[in-house]
C-alpha positions, 0 to 999 in steps of 0.5 A: 547530935542534939537539936541544940548546938553544943559550943565551948568558948575558951577565952581568958577575958570572957568577963570583958563586956564585949566578950560577955555580950558575945556569950549572951548573944550565943546563949540567946541564939539557943546554943548550949554554951560552956565557957573556959577561961584557962587551959586547964578548964578547957582541957577538962571540958574537951575530955567530957563535953561532946562539943559540936563547935569550939570557939577559942582565943589563941592566948589562953593562960596556962595550967599551973605548970606552964603551957602545953607542949612547953609553949609559952601562954601566948601560943597555948591556943595553937598548941591546944588546936594541935592536940585536938587534931591529934584526937587527944580529947576524943571519948566514947559516945557523947563524951570527949570532943572529936578531932574533926570538930569545927573550930572558930578562932577569935583573936587579936593576933593579926600578924600573917606569920601567927595566922599561918601558924594557927591555920596550920595547927588546924591540919590533921595528921595526914595534912587534911584540912579540918574546918577552922575559921579565923576572926580578928578581934573585935569580931562581929557577934552576928557574923560569928553566930551565922558562921556557927549556924553554917558549920552546925548545919554542915556537920549535921548534913554530913552526919546524916549522909 
């Protein structure tokens, strides 16, 4: 892992002033940050990016042919998490994104059933819990940045052991 924390931020409203402020705050915190505003872009980035941490919304506009796994666009983020946990974006070396990548979900979907679906999507094939953190919008930028730093430090510590 390089000194900079590589993050992918997936949200269709990244140009919204509040979200744009978060993107700028992340860049100022010296993260290497890529953004994706639709599913197709996110999947391409995941295949080639070698990300340390993912930040995403649950409602991601689908590809031209519809959502992944025949999911409506309102649940494409959950389906994307499941695909990550299956290792569908893992590559060699710096390419790809490992299935155990920490994921931070920032979403306006606040009902308990939806939150349960999101958390269950973060489980691996064997039912193991990978790191998945859930924030409700509007999330405090300082809290999100602090959580990213904690997850990166934990990942770095695990990698060096």
